[in-house]
N, C-alpha and C positions, 0 to 999 in steps of 0.2 A: 468884360465888358459885361451885362446885362442888361437885358432888352423881353417887358411884357406885349404882347398880345391882343389885343381882347378880341374872343371868335365869338360869334353865333352861331347858331345850328347844327351844332355838336349836341344831339342827342347819345348816342349808345359808345360802348366802348372801341367796335369798331372806326366808328367818328373819330376818338381820340385820337386811332392810330396812320390813319389818314390822315390828319393831318402832323401829323409827331416824322413822320417817310416824310412825311411832303416838306417840311425842316431842313432836315437832317440833310437832304439830297448838298442842301443852298452850302458852295464853297464861302468861309469860313467860323460856321457856326459848328459848336466843339460838345453841344451838349444841349437837352429838346427837355423839358418837362413838361405835357399838358394836361390842363384841368380838366374835368368835365362838367363840375362843379363850379368851381370859377367861374370857366365859360373865359376859360386865357389861356396863350403857351404864354414857358421860359426859355427865352434859349441865351446861352452865353458863347460869347463871339471870341475866340483868338486873333480874330480879325475884326476891321470895318465892315459889318454888314450891312445895303441901303436898305431904308424904310422901305423903298418904292417893293422889292428883293423879293423881302420879307412878307411885306401884301400880298404880293401878284405871286408866290408860292399857298396860301392859304389859301383866293377869289383864285387858281389852278385846282384847287381839291375840292371844293363845292360849298367856300361856308366866309363868312360875310367878316372881313378886321373891321372894327369898331375900332381902335387905334392900339397905338404904337408907344410905348414911353422908354428910358431910361429909367434902372431900378440898381 
C-alpha cells in the first residue's frame, strides 16, 4: 500500500531529508520518497500506519500537511 502526503513549507534539500527521516521512524513504513518540487511524500507501507501518525511526524518536523490519500 502507498500513501501520498501533501506537504507545505519545504524549501530545500535539507527540508526533504528532514521529512524523509521523520517518516522513516514510523513503524510499518518500508520506503519514503519526498519530492520538493511536487511538495509531497510517498510512503510505502508494509503494515497499516494511521494517517494521524503520518501527519504528526511531518508536523513535528516543522512542515504542514495539506492532505493524505491512498494511491
